[in-house]
C-alpha distance (Angstrom), angle and dihedral (degrees) to the residues before:
residue distance angle dihedral
M1 . . .
D2 3.79 . .
I3 3.79 118.0 .
S4 3.82 122.5 -158.6
I5 3.75 119.5 -150.7
D6 3.81 124.5 -162.7
F7 3.82 103.1 -140.3
T8 3.81 90.2 -164.2
K9 3.80 87.8 68.0
S10 3.76 131.6 65.7
A11 3.88 121.3 -108.1
Q12 3.82 88.6 -105.3
E13 3.84 91.7 52.7
N14 3.84 92.1 48.1
A15 3.84 88.9 48.6
Q16 3.87 90.1 51.3
D17 3.81 90.0 50.4
Y18 3.75 92.5 52.7
F19 3.80 90.6 45.1
G20 3.81 88.6 54.4
M21 3.82 93.6 47.7
S22 3.81 90.8 48.2
K23 3.80 90.3 50.6
K24 3.85 90.2 51.6
A25 3.76 91.2 46.4
R26 3.84 89.5 50.7
K27 3.76 91.7 51.6
K28 3.77 90.5 49.7
A29 3.76 91.5 49.4
E30 3.81 90.3 49.4
G31 3.83 90.8 48.4
A32 3.82 91.5 48.7
E33 3.84 90.4 49.8
K34 3.81 90.4 50.1
S35 3.81 91.2 48.9
V36 3.82 91.4 49.9
K37 3.77 90.1 49.2
E38 3.80 92.8 49.1
L39 3.79 90.1 47.0
R40 3.83 91.2 52.3
E41 3.81 90.8 50.6
E42 3.77 90.8 48.6
L43 3.81 91.2 50.7
K44 3.79 90.1 50.5
K45 3.82 90.2 52.0
E46 3.82 91.4 49.7
E47 3.75 90.2 48.3
G48 3.78 90.1 51.4
K49 3.80 90.3 50.1
G50 3.74 89.9 52.3
E51 3.83 91.0 53.3
E52 3.82 88.8 45.6
K53 3.80 90.8 52.9
K54 3.75 91.3 48.6
E55 3.79 90.3 50.3
M56 3.80 92.2 48.4
K57 3.82 90.6 48.4
R58 3.83 89.2 51.7
L59 3.78 90.9 50.7
V60 3.82 96.7 51.0
E61 3.83 96.1 46.5
R62 3.84 104.7 125.5
E63 3.80 135.4 -162.4
W64 3.83 115.4 -112.0
Y65 3.80 92.6 -107.1
E66 3.83 94.0 54.9
K67 3.81 91.1 82.9
F68 3.80 85.3 70.9
N69 3.80 133.1 52.2
W70 3.80 102.3 -86.7
F71 3.82 148.3 164.7
F72 3.76 142.4 165.0
T73 3.80 116.8 -115.5
S74 3.80 121.0 -126.0
N75 3.81 89.4 -92.7
G76 3.83 92.9 49.3
M77 3.81 102.4 -99.3
L78 3.85 118.9 144.9
A79 3.75 119.9 -122.0
I80 3.84 122.0 -174.9
G81 3.79 130.8 -171.6
G82 3.80 135.4 -169.0
R83 3.79 119.8 -111.0
S84 3.80 93.0 -159.6
A85 3.83 141.1 15.2
Q86 3.84 87.8 -94.8
Q87 3.81 91.2 53.5
N88 3.77 91.2 46.7
E89 3.83 87.4 54.6
L90 3.82 91.8 47.3
I91 3.81 92.5 50.3
N92 3.78 92.1 49.3
S93 3.85 93.9 46.9
K94 3.79 100.8 39.1
Y95 3.76 112.0 17.5
F96 3.79 106.3 31.0
V97 3.75 106.8 87.8
S98 3.83 139.0 155.7
N99 3.72 114.0 -57.9
D100 3.84 92.2 28.3
L101 3.85 122.9 109.5
F102 3.80 126.8 -132.7
F103 3.87 120.0 -140.8
H104 3.78 126.6 -172.8
A105 3.80 132.9 168.4
D106 3.81 114.5 -118.3
V107 3.78 94.2 -117.1
F108 3.83 133.9 89.7
G109 3.76 107.0 -94.3
A110 3.77 114.6 31.7
S111 3.77 143.0 141.3
V112 3.78 120.4 -97.5
V113 3.79 103.8 -125.9
I114 3.79 121.8 -164.0
L115 3.76 124.9 -163.4
K116 3.78 103.8 -152.8
E117 3.83 113.1 -133.5
G118 3.79 86.2 -3.4
A119 3.79 100.0 143.2
G120 3.78 108.5 110.2
S121 3.82 94.8 17.8
A122 3.86 119.9 131.4
R123 3.80 122.0 -86.2
E124 3.80 91.2 -118.0
I125 3.77 88.1 62.9
H126 3.78 89.3 48.1
E127 3.89 87.8 53.2
E128 3.79 89.4 57.0
V129 3.86 92.5 52.7
A130 3.80 90.5 43.4
Q131 3.82 91.1 54.7
F132 3.80 89.1 49.5
A133 3.83 90.4 50.9
A134 3.81 90.6 48.4
C135 3.86 90.6 52.6
Y136 3.80 93.1 51.0
S137 3.76 95.7 56.1
S138 3.74 137.4 89.0
A139 3.86 86.4 -93.9
W140 3.84 88.7 80.9
E141 3.81 93.4 49.7
N142 3.78 89.8 48.5
G143 3.80 90.8 54.7
S144 3.79 96.2 -115.2
S145 3.79 119.2 156.1
A146 3.82 95.9 -145.0
A147 3.81 143.5 12.0
S148 3.80 135.5 -166.9
V149 3.81 119.3 -118.3
Y150 3.82 134.8 -164.6
C151 3.76 132.4 -156.9
L152 3.83 131.9 -149.3
K153 3.74 139.3 176.2
R154 3.84 127.3 -113.0
E155 3.80 94.0 -100.1
Q156 3.81 91.6 55.7
I157 3.82 94.3 59.9
T158 3.78 122.0 77.7
K159 3.81 139.9 157.2
S160 3.71 101.6 -145.7
T161 3.79 132.3 77.9
G162 3.79 132.2 -177.5
K163 3.79 87.1 -96.6
G164 3.76 96.8 49.0
S165 3.83 140.6 -86.3
L166 3.80 125.3 -24.6
G167 3.77 125.7 -121.0
T168 3.79 127.0 -91.0
G169 3.79 111.1 -62.4
S170 3.81 93.6 8.5
F171 3.80 123.7 115.2
L172 3.77 140.0 -175.1
M173 3.81 111.7 -122.1
E174 3.77 124.0 -160.7
G175 3.77 137.4 -177.7
E176 3.83 134.5 16.1
R177 3.78 118.5 -25.2
E178 3.79 132.4 -147.0
W179 3.80 107.0 -125.5
F180 3.80 131.8 -151.1
R181 3.78 108.7 -171.6
N182 3.81 125.5 -151.2
M183 3.78 98.1 -6.2
P184 3.88 107.1 -169.9
L185 3.84 115.0 -115.6
E186 3.80 98.7 -122.2
L187 3.81 128.5 137.5
A188 3.74 132.0 -178.7
A189 3.80 123.5 -143.1
F190 3.77 115.2 -162.3
A191 3.80 146.4 152.5
E192 3.80 111.8 -132.3
H193 3.77 94.9 -162.9
A194 3.79 117.8 27.3
D195 3.84 91.4 -156.8
E196 3.81 92.5 57.3
A197 3.79 115.4 88.8
D198 3.81 92.5 -159.2
A199 3.79 98.5 43.8
I200 3.84 102.0 103.3
K201 3.80 114.8 121.8
M202 3.79 140.2 178.3
A203 3.76 119.2 -146.7
P204 3.84 137.9 158.1
L205 3.76 112.8 -85.8
K206 3.82 89.4 -117.3
T207 3.84 89.0 62.2
A208 3.78 92.5 48.4
L209 3.81 93.0 51.4
R210 3.78 93.6 45.8
S211 3.77 92.6 47.1
G212 3.77 91.5 54.5
L213 3.83 96.2 -125.0
K214 3.76 113.3 -177.7
R215 3.75 101.1 -156.2
Y216 3.75 130.3 27.9
L217 3.74 144.5 126.6
V218 3.79 120.6 -107.0
L219 3.84 114.5 -139.1
R220 3.80 124.5 -162.4
P221 3.83 133.7 159.1
G222 3.77 108.5 -77.5
N223 3.83 146.2 129.5
T224 3.89 101.4 -69.4
K225 3.77 111.2 103.0
K226 3.79 119.3 -122.3
S227 3.82 97.6 -107.2
D228 3.81 92.0 50.7
A229 3.86 90.5 46.5
A230 3.84 89.1 53.1
K231 3.77 91.0 51.0
F232 3.78 92.2 49.9
I233 3.81 91.3 49.8
S234 3.80 90.1 47.3
K235 3.80 91.7 52.8
K236 3.80 96.6 43.0
L237 3.78 96.1 45.4
G238 3.78 97.6 36.1
Y239 3.81 94.4 -121.6
A240 3.84 117.1 141.0
D241 3.79 102.1 -165.6
I242 3.81 100.7 91.9
D243 3.77 91.9 167.3
Y244 3.79 90.3 59.7
I245 3.82 90.2 50.0
M246 3.79 90.2 49.8
Q247 3.76 93.0 51.3
H248 3.83 91.6 54.9
L249 3.77 98.6 46.3
P250 3.84 122.3 93.6
A251 3.76 118.4 -107.4
G252 3.72 113.2 -92.8
S253 3.81 139.8 40.5
F254 3.78 130.3 -41.7
S255 3.77 149.2 -138.1
L256 3.82 112.0 -157.6
K257 3.75 132.9 -172.2
E258 3.77 137.4 158.4
A259 3.82 114.9 -106.2
């Protein structure tokens, strides 16, 4: 290492200069070390956030049918229902195929509910889907206790008439219908597996009873507003995503109790 000496200064003055420079250098080194330490801590935090984001993404992954109202019948068949006129239209055009069944409450303003591969299934299964269709209709919002529902096959539903096409969410129905009179407006909200963050489900009460569920909430039309009902369900079932619950509740107010 080269050492520079100022010959205009005394040895003591040169020594003091070097002491001052070493002190500054030491402070710089300490500062650099602190900056490196802070940078490392910041990197660890960012890595943690990345893992957290990955975990959150994993938790919110949904099945294709979860964008609709949906449930599985007591014998494991999938039923889906539109949450809007646009979704009713989408279900009819994309997801309603041969061997499916079409359910609709006999009121103005109702979800189109499709029982996938439902043709040939038992009437008791049809009753479950009919109750679901009754719940997701304007009958719930109007505070009714029951609604009648009809069922048709794929070939009985069309979009065209002799005068042109029908509006969004409207369909032309032909032929004899299978009727389900005065289906009670009753839903069950439950979590099949308490350790699964994504396990909350809505189903008609008939399905819950036939499936032998041990713990669930019974939902009926009532006086509790939708947002408060969602919070109650969230608390009772230990499910944090209140928005998801809100999306899958019928329009209107609620009465809730534990079964």
